[in-house]
PDB file with SEQRES, HELIX, SHEET and CRYST1 records, atoms N, CA, C and O in Angstrom:
SEQRES   1 A   56  MET SER ARG ALA ASP GLN GLN PHE LYS LEU ARG MET PRO          
SEQRES   2 A   56  ALA ALA LEU ARG ALA GLN VAL GLU HIS ALA ALA LYS ASP          
SEQRES   3 A   56  ALA ARG ARG SER LEU ASN ALA GLU ILE VAL ILE ARG LEU          
SEQRES   4 A   56  GLU ALA SER PHE ALA GLN GLU ALA THR LYS GLN GLU VAL          
SEQRES   5 A   56  ARG HIS GLY SER                                              
HELIX    1 AA1 ALA A   14  ALA A   27  1                                  14    
HELIX    2 AA2 LEU A   31  ARG A   53  1                                  23    
CRYST1    1.000    1.000    1.000  90.00  90.00  90.00 P 1           1          
ATOM      1  N   MET A   1     -88.699  96.532 -50.188  1.00  0.00           N  
ATOM      2  CA  MET A   1     -88.930  95.249 -49.570  1.00  0.00           C  
ATOM      3  C   MET A   1     -87.603  94.529 -49.417  1.00  0.00           C  
ATOM      4  O   MET A   1     -86.756  94.555 -50.310  1.00  0.00           O  
ATOM      5  N   SER A   2     -87.440  93.903 -48.302  1.00  0.00           N  
ATOM      6  CA  SER A   2     -86.169  93.231 -48.059  1.00  0.00           C  
ATOM      7  C   SER A   2     -86.376  91.732 -47.942  1.00  0.00           C  
ATOM      8  O   SER A   2     -87.496  91.240 -47.810  1.00  0.00           O  
ATOM      9  N   ARG A   3     -85.291  91.048 -47.992  1.00  0.00           N  
ATOM     10  CA  ARG A   3     -85.349  89.596 -47.844  1.00  0.00           C  
ATOM     11  C   ARG A   3     -85.747  89.196 -46.431  1.00  0.00           C  
ATOM     12  O   ARG A   3     -86.075  88.035 -46.184  1.00  0.00           O  
ATOM     13  N   ALA A   4     -85.723  90.142 -45.505  1.00  0.00           N  
ATOM     14  CA  ALA A   4     -86.137  89.863 -44.137  1.00  0.00           C  
ATOM     15  C   ALA A   4     -87.660  89.828 -44.005  1.00  0.00           C  
ATOM     16  O   ALA A   4     -88.191  89.340 -43.007  1.00  0.00           O  
ATOM     17  N   ASP A   5     -88.360  90.352 -45.021  1.00  0.00           N  
ATOM     18  CA  ASP A   5     -89.821  90.318 -44.982  1.00  0.00           C  
ATOM     19  C   ASP A   5     -90.298  88.877 -45.030  1.00  0.00           C  
ATOM     20  O   ASP A   5     -89.674  88.016 -45.650  1.00  0.00           O  
ATOM     21  N   GLN A   6     -91.419  88.634 -44.362  1.00  0.00           N  
ATOM     22  CA  GLN A   6     -91.983  87.293 -44.315  1.00  0.00           C  
ATOM     23  C   GLN A   6     -92.422  86.848 -45.699  1.00  0.00           C  
ATOM     24  O   GLN A   6     -92.942  87.647 -46.478  1.00  0.00           O  
ATOM     25  N   GLN A   7     -92.215  85.581 -46.001  1.00  0.00           N  
ATOM     26  CA  GLN A   7     -92.612  85.011 -47.283  1.00  0.00           C  
ATOM     27  C   GLN A   7     -93.790  84.060 -47.086  1.00  0.00           C  
ATOM     28  O   GLN A   7     -93.944  83.457 -46.023  1.00  0.00           O  
ATOM     29  N   PHE A   8     -94.613  83.934 -48.115  1.00  0.00           N  
ATOM     30  CA  PHE A   8     -95.682  82.946 -48.098  1.00  0.00           C  
ATOM     31  C   PHE A   8     -96.054  82.593 -49.530  1.00  0.00           C  
ATOM     32  O   PHE A   8     -95.765  83.340 -50.464  1.00  0.00           O  
ATOM     33  N   LYS A   9     -96.688  81.463 -49.684  1.00  0.00           N  
ATOM     34  CA  LYS A   9     -97.125  81.037 -51.012  1.00  0.00           C  
ATOM     35  C   LYS A   9     -98.504  81.618 -51.292  1.00  0.00           C  
ATOM     36  O   LYS A   9     -99.322  81.786 -50.387  1.00  0.00           O  
ATOM     37  N   LEU A  10     -98.741  81.915 -52.544  1.00  0.00           N  
ATOM     38  CA  LEU A  10    -100.008  82.512 -52.950  1.00  0.00           C  
ATOM     39  C   LEU A  10    -100.503  81.810 -54.196  1.00  0.00           C  
ATOM     40  O   LEU A  10     -99.764  81.662 -55.169  1.00  0.00           O  
ATOM     41  N   ARG A  11    -101.740  81.383 -54.166  1.00  0.00           N  
ATOM     42  CA  ARG A  11    -102.372  80.826 -55.366  1.00  0.00           C  
ATOM     43  C   ARG A  11    -103.285  81.877 -55.948  1.00  0.00           C  
ATOM     44  O   ARG A  11    -104.001  82.565 -55.222  1.00  0.00           O  
ATOM     45  N   MET A  12    -103.256  82.000 -57.287  1.00  0.00           N  
ATOM     46  CA  MET A  12    -104.174  82.907 -57.958  1.00  0.00           C  
ATOM     47  C   MET A  12    -104.458  82.357 -59.346  1.00  0.00           C  
ATOM     48  O   MET A  12    -103.634  81.637 -59.911  1.00  0.00           O  
ATOM     49  N   PRO A  13    -105.605  82.687 -59.892  1.00  0.00           N  
ATOM     50  CA  PRO A  13    -105.926  82.224 -61.237  1.00  0.00           C  
ATOM     51  C   PRO A  13    -104.877  82.706 -62.241  1.00  0.00           C  
ATOM     52  O   PRO A  13    -104.316  83.792 -62.098  1.00  0.00           O  
ATOM     53  N   ALA A  14    -104.629  81.895 -63.239  1.00  0.00           N  
ATOM     54  CA  ALA A  14    -103.614  82.203 -64.252  1.00  0.00           C  
ATOM     55  C   ALA A  14    -103.882  83.541 -64.936  1.00  0.00           C  
ATOM     56  O   ALA A  14    -102.952  84.305 -65.193  1.00  0.00           O  
ATOM     57  N   ALA A  15    -105.141  83.823 -65.229  1.00  0.00           N  
ATOM     58  CA  ALA A  15    -105.486  85.077 -65.906  1.00  0.00           C  
ATOM     59  C   ALA A  15    -105.161  86.289 -65.029  1.00  0.00           C  
ATOM     60  O   ALA A  15    -104.690  87.311 -65.529  1.00  0.00           O  
ATOM     61  N   LEU A  16    -105.409  86.175 -63.736  1.00  0.00           N  
ATOM     62  CA  LEU A  16    -105.097  87.268 -62.813  1.00  0.00           C  
ATOM     63  C   LEU A  16    -103.588  87.448 -62.707  1.00  0.00           C  
ATOM     64  O   LEU A  16    -103.095  88.576 -62.699  1.00  0.00           O  
ATOM     65  N   ARG A  17    -102.865  86.355 -62.627  1.00  0.00           N  
ATOM     66  CA  ARG A  17    -101.397  86.445 -62.572  1.00  0.00           C  
ATOM     67  C   ARG A  17    -100.859  87.138 -63.822  1.00  0.00           C  
ATOM     68  O   ARG A  17     -99.949  87.962 -63.733  1.00  0.00           O  
ATOM     69  N   ALA A  18    -101.410  86.810 -64.968  1.00  0.00           N  
ATOM     70  CA  ALA A  18    -100.970  87.439 -66.212  1.00  0.00           C  
ATOM     71  C   ALA A  18    -101.227  88.947 -66.175  1.00  0.00           C  
ATOM     72  O   ALA A  18    -100.399  89.730 -66.640  1.00  0.00           O  
ATOM     73  N   GLN A  19    -102.371  89.354 -65.623  1.00  0.00           N  
ATOM     74  CA  GLN A  19    -102.674  90.783 -65.502  1.00  0.00           C  
ATOM     75  C   GLN A  19    -101.663  91.484 -64.594  1.00  0.00           C  
ATOM     76  O   GLN A  19    -101.169  92.565 -64.916  1.00  0.00           O  
ATOM     77  N   VAL A  20    -101.367  90.861 -63.471  1.00  0.00           N  
ATOM     78  CA  VAL A  20    -100.424  91.457 -62.522  1.00  0.00           C  
ATOM     79  C   VAL A  20     -99.018  91.497 -63.123  1.00  0.00           C  
ATOM     80  O   VAL A  20     -98.301  92.485 -62.961  1.00  0.00           O  
ATOM     81  N   GLU A  21     -98.627  90.431 -63.811  1.00  0.00           N  
ATOM     82  CA  GLU A  21     -97.319  90.410 -64.459  1.00  0.00           C  
ATOM     83  C   GLU A  21     -97.205  91.522 -65.496  1.00  0.00           C  
ATOM     84  O   GLU A  21     -96.171  92.182 -65.597  1.00  0.00           O  
ATOM     85  N   HIS A  22     -98.274  91.725 -66.268  1.00  0.00           N  
ATOM     86  CA  HIS A  22     -98.273  92.777 -67.288  1.00  0.00           C  
ATOM     87  C   HIS A  22     -98.151  94.155 -66.630  1.00  0.00           C  
ATOM     88  O   HIS A  22     -97.380  95.001 -67.082  1.00  0.00           O  
ATOM     89  N   ALA A  23     -98.916  94.369 -65.565  1.00  0.00           N  
ATOM     90  CA  ALA A  23     -98.854  95.651 -64.855  1.00  0.00           C  
ATOM     91  C   ALA A  23     -97.466  95.874 -64.263  1.00  0.00           C  
ATOM     92  O   ALA A  23     -96.941  96.987 -64.311  1.00  0.00           O  
ATOM     93  N   ALA A  24     -96.872  94.824 -63.706  1.00  0.00           N  
ATOM     94  CA  ALA A  24     -95.529  94.934 -63.124  1.00  0.00           C  
ATOM     95  C   ALA A  24     -94.502  95.283 -64.199  1.00  0.00           C  
ATOM     96  O   ALA A  24     -93.630  96.128 -63.993  1.00  0.00           O  
ATOM     97  N   LYS A  25     -94.619  94.632 -65.324  1.00  0.00           N  
ATOM     98  CA  LYS A  25     -93.688  94.903 -66.426  1.00  0.00           C  
ATOM     99  C   LYS A  25     -93.820  96.351 -66.896  1.00  0.00           C  
ATOM    100  O   LYS A  25     -92.817  97.033 -67.107  1.00  0.00           O  
ATOM    101  N   ASP A  26     -95.057  96.818 -67.060  1.00  0.00           N  
ATOM    102  CA  ASP A  26     -95.298  98.193 -67.495  1.00  0.00           C  
ATOM    103  C   ASP A  26     -94.728  99.203 -66.499  1.00  0.00           C  
ATOM    104  O   ASP A  26     -94.231 100.259 -66.893  1.00  0.00           O  
ATOM    105  N   ALA A  27     -94.803  98.873 -65.207  1.00  0.00           N  
ATOM    106  CA  ALA A  27     -94.323  99.776 -64.159  1.00  0.00           C  
ATOM    107  C   ALA A  27     -92.849  99.535 -63.814  1.00  0.00           C  
ATOM    108  O   ALA A  27     -92.284 100.206 -62.950  1.00  0.00           O  
ATOM    109  N   ARG A  28     -92.241  98.570 -64.503  1.00  0.00           N  
ATOM    110  CA  ARG A  28     -90.836  98.208 -64.276  1.00  0.00           C  
ATOM    111  C   ARG A  28     -90.599  97.803 -62.814  1.00  0.00           C  
ATOM    112  O   ARG A  28     -89.638  98.227 -62.173  1.00  0.00           O  
ATOM    113  N   ARG A  29     -91.523  96.961 -62.316  1.00  0.00           N  
ATOM    114  CA  ARG A  29     -91.420  96.441 -60.955  1.00  0.00           C  
ATOM    115  C   ARG A  29     -91.430  94.919 -61.013  1.00  0.00           C  
ATOM    116  O   ARG A  29     -91.795  94.323 -62.027  1.00  0.00           O  
ATOM    117  N   SER A  30     -91.025  94.307 -59.916  1.00  0.00           N  
ATOM    118  CA  SER A  30     -91.138  92.856 -59.802  1.00  0.00           C  
ATOM    119  C   SER A  30     -92.597  92.489 -59.570  1.00  0.00           C  
ATOM    120  O   SER A  30     -93.412  93.335 -59.202  1.00  0.00           O  
ATOM    121  N   LEU A  31     -92.912  91.227 -59.788  1.00  0.00           N  
ATOM    122  CA  LEU A  31     -94.266  90.742 -59.522  1.00  0.00           C  
ATOM    123  C   LEU A  31     -94.615  90.970 -58.051  1.00  0.00           C  
ATOM    124  O   LEU A  31     -95.715  91.420 -57.731  1.00  0.00           O  
ATOM    125  N   ASN A  32     -93.687  90.663 -57.173  1.00  0.00           N  
ATOM    126  CA  ASN A  32     -93.910  90.843 -55.740  1.00  0.00           C  
ATOM    127  C   ASN A  32     -94.186  92.312 -55.406  1.00  0.00           C  
ATOM    128  O   ASN A  32     -95.130  92.619 -54.679  1.00  0.00           O  
ATOM    129  N   ALA A  33     -93.362  93.213 -55.937  1.00  0.00           N  
ATOM    130  CA  ALA A  33     -93.544  94.631 -55.652  1.00  0.00           C  
ATOM    131  C   ALA A  33     -94.900  95.121 -56.149  1.00  0.00           C  
ATOM    132  O   ALA A  33     -95.555  95.920 -55.478  1.00  0.00           O  
ATOM    133  N   GLU A  34     -95.321  94.655 -57.306  1.00  0.00           N  
ATOM    134  CA  GLU A  34     -96.624  95.059 -57.850  1.00  0.00           C  
ATOM    135  C   GLU A  34     -97.760  94.602 -56.947  1.00  0.00           C  
ATOM    136  O   GLU A  34     -98.693  95.362 -56.688  1.00  0.00           O  
ATOM    137  N   ILE A  35     -97.687  93.382 -56.473  1.00  0.00           N  
ATOM    138  CA  ILE A  35     -98.730  92.863 -55.580  1.00  0.00           C  
ATOM    139  C   ILE A  35     -98.769  93.666 -54.290  1.00  0.00           C  
ATOM    140  O   ILE A  35     -99.847  94.046 -53.833  1.00  0.00           O  
ATOM    141  N   VAL A  36     -97.609  93.932 -53.696  1.00  0.00           N  
ATOM    142  CA  VAL A  36     -97.544  94.689 -52.433  1.00  0.00           C  
ATOM    143  C   VAL A  36     -98.086  96.097 -52.624  1.00  0.00           C  
ATOM    144  O   VAL A  36     -98.873  96.568 -51.803  1.00  0.00           O  
ATOM    145  N   ILE A  37     -97.685  96.771 -53.680  1.00  0.00           N  
ATOM    146  CA  ILE A  37     -98.156  98.137 -53.931  1.00  0.00           C  
ATOM    147  C   ILE A  37     -99.667  98.167 -54.102  1.00  0.00           C  
ATOM    148  O   ILE A  37    -100.338  99.057 -53.580  1.00  0.00           O  
ATOM    149  N   ARG A  38    -100.202  97.198 -54.831  1.00  0.00           N  
ATOM    150  CA  ARG A  38    -101.646  97.175 -55.048  1.00  0.00           C  
ATOM    151  C   ARG A  38    -102.412  96.848 -53.770  1.00  0.00           C  
ATOM    152  O   ARG A  38    -103.493  97.395 -53.549  1.00  0.00           O  
ATOM    153  N   LEU A  39    -101.884  95.979 -52.937  1.00  0.00           N  
ATOM    154  CA  LEU A  39    -102.525  95.697 -51.656  1.00  0.00           C  
ATOM    155  C   LEU A  39    -102.494  96.924 -50.748  1.00  0.00           C  
ATOM    156  O   LEU A  39    -103.496  97.266 -50.118  1.00  0.00           O  
ATOM    157  N   GLU A  40    -101.340  97.581 -50.686  1.00  0.00           N  
ATOM    158  CA  GLU A  40    -101.244  98.793 -49.867  1.00  0.00           C  
ATOM    159  C   GLU A  40    -102.222  99.858 -50.345  1.00  0.00           C  
ATOM    160  O   GLU A  40    -102.866 100.516 -49.529  1.00  0.00           O  
ATOM    161  N   ALA A  41    -102.339 100.033 -51.638  1.00  0.00           N  
ATOM    162  CA  ALA A  41    -103.269 101.020 -52.190  1.00  0.00           C  
ATOM    163  C   ALA A  41    -104.714 100.663 -51.850  1.00  0.00           C  
ATOM    164  O   ALA A  41    -105.527 101.539 -51.552  1.00  0.00           O  
ATOM    165  N   SER A  42    -105.017  99.394 -51.898  1.00  0.00           N  
ATOM    166  CA  SER A  42    -106.367  98.945 -51.574  1.00  0.00           C  
ATOM    167  C   SER A  42    -106.718  99.256 -50.125  1.00  0.00           C  
ATOM    168  O   SER A  42    -107.815  99.736 -49.836  1.00  0.00           O  
ATOM    169  N   PHE A  43    -105.791  98.982 -49.215  1.00  0.00           N  
ATOM    170  CA  PHE A  43    -106.046  99.258 -47.801  1.00  0.00           C  
ATOM    171  C   PHE A  43    -106.098 100.757 -47.527  1.00  0.00           C  
ATOM    172  O   PHE A  43    -106.888 101.200 -46.694  1.00  0.00           O  
ATOM    173  N   ALA A  44    -105.278 101.540 -48.208  1.00  0.00           N  
ATOM    174  CA  ALA A  44    -105.313 102.997 -48.046  1.00  0.00           C  
ATOM    175  C   ALA A  44    -106.649 103.552 -48.525  1.00  0.00           C  
ATOM    176  O   ALA A  44    -107.228 104.431 -47.887  1.00  0.00           O  
ATOM    177  N   GLN A  45    -107.135 103.036 -49.647  1.00  0.00           N  
ATOM    178  CA  GLN A  45    -108.428 103.478 -50.179  1.00  0.00           C  
ATOM    179  C   GLN A  45    -109.546 103.110 -49.202  1.00  0.00           C  
ATOM    180  O   GLN A  45    -110.457 103.906 -48.972  1.00  0.00           O  
ATOM    181  N   GLU A  46    -109.480 101.926 -48.639  1.00  0.00           N  
ATOM    182  CA  GLU A  46    -110.487 101.488 -47.668  1.00  0.00           C  
ATOM    183  C   GLU A  46    -110.472 102.387 -46.433  1.00  0.00           C  
ATOM    184  O   GLU A  46    -111.530 102.761 -45.927  1.00  0.00           O  
ATOM    185  N   ALA A  47    -109.283 102.736 -45.949  1.00  0.00           N  
ATOM    186  CA  ALA A  47    -109.166 103.601 -44.777  1.00  0.00           C  
ATOM    187  C   ALA A  47    -109.744 104.980 -45.071  1.00  0.00           C  
ATOM    188  O   ALA A  47    -110.396 105.572 -44.211  1.00  0.00           O  
ATOM    189  N   THR A  48    -109.515 105.494 -46.266  1.00  0.00           N  
ATOM    190  CA  THR A  48    -110.048 106.795 -46.652  1.00  0.00           C  
ATOM    191  C   THR A  48    -111.570 106.766 -46.674  1.00  0.00           C  
ATOM    192  O   THR A  48    -112.221 107.702 -46.212  1.00  0.00           O  
ATOM    193  N   LYS A  49    -112.130 105.695 -47.209  1.00  0.00           N  
ATOM    194  CA  LYS A  49    -113.598 105.563 -47.236  1.00  0.00           C  
ATOM    195  C   LYS A  49    -114.166 105.532 -45.827  1.00  0.00           C  
ATOM    196  O   LYS A  49    -115.206 106.138 -45.572  1.00  0.00           O  
ATOM    197  N   GLN A  50    -113.508 104.843 -44.914  1.00  0.00           N  
ATOM    198  CA  GLN A  50    -113.976 104.765 -43.526  1.00  0.00           C  
ATOM    199  C   GLN A  50    -113.895 106.132 -42.852  1.00  0.00           C  
ATOM    200  O   GLN A  50    -114.779 106.496 -42.078  1.00  0.00           O  
ATOM    201  N   GLU A  51    -112.835 106.890 -43.144  1.00  0.00           N  
ATOM    202  CA  GLU A  51    -112.704 108.224 -42.574  1.00  0.00           C  
ATOM    203  C   GLU A  51    -113.829 109.133 -43.048  1.00  0.00           C  
ATOM    204  O   GLU A  51    -114.368 109.913 -42.264  1.00  0.00           O  
ATOM    205  N   VAL A  52    -114.185 109.039 -44.319  1.00  0.00           N  
ATOM    206  CA  VAL A  52    -115.247 109.850 -44.877  1.00  0.00           C  
ATOM    207  C   VAL A  52    -116.571 109.480 -44.216  1.00  0.00           C  
ATOM    208  O   VAL A  52    -117.363 110.356 -43.869  1.00  0.00           O  
ATOM    209  N   ARG A  53    -116.808 108.188 -44.045  1.00  0.00           N  
ATOM    210  CA  ARG A  53    -118.064 107.740 -43.420  1.00  0.00           C  
ATOM    211  C   ARG A  53    -118.189 108.207 -41.978  1.00  0.00           C  
ATOM    212  O   ARG A  53    -119.287 108.506 -41.510  1.00  0.00           O  
ATOM    213  N   HIS A  54    -117.073 108.270 -41.280  1.00  0.00           N  
ATOM    214  CA  HIS A  54    -117.099 108.616 -39.851  1.00  0.00           C  
ATOM    215  C   HIS A  54    -116.779 110.082 -39.592  1.00  0.00           C  
ATOM    216  O   HIS A  54    -116.653 110.499 -38.440  1.00  0.00           O  
ATOM    217  N   GLY A  55    -116.649 110.855 -40.650  1.00  0.00           N  
ATOM    218  CA  GLY A  55    -116.436 112.286 -40.502  1.00  0.00           C  
ATOM    219  C   GLY A  55    -115.094 112.687 -39.946  1.00  0.00           C  
ATOM    220  O   GLY A  55    -114.957 113.769 -39.375  1.00  0.00           O  
ATOM    221  N   SER A  56    -114.099 111.836 -40.101  1.00  0.00           N  
ATOM    222  CA  SER A  56    -112.760 112.166 -39.557  1.00  0.00           C  
ATOM    223  C   SER A  56    -111.957 112.953 -40.550  1.00  0.00           C  
ATOM    224  O   SER A  56    -110.815 113.317 -40.271  1.00  0.00           O  
TER     225      SER A  56                                                      
END                                                                             
């Protein structure tokens, strides 16, 4: 991820932020990188499910 990537503010419950921070620390990533990786994985999983449903 580069500084050229678009930035935005995000609100999340404190407990969820703590979970993400813990996961980022365990994976030796920044909070931002952890959020991006998890979002990408979520969309990839969703795409795979759609492919299975449509027989692709």
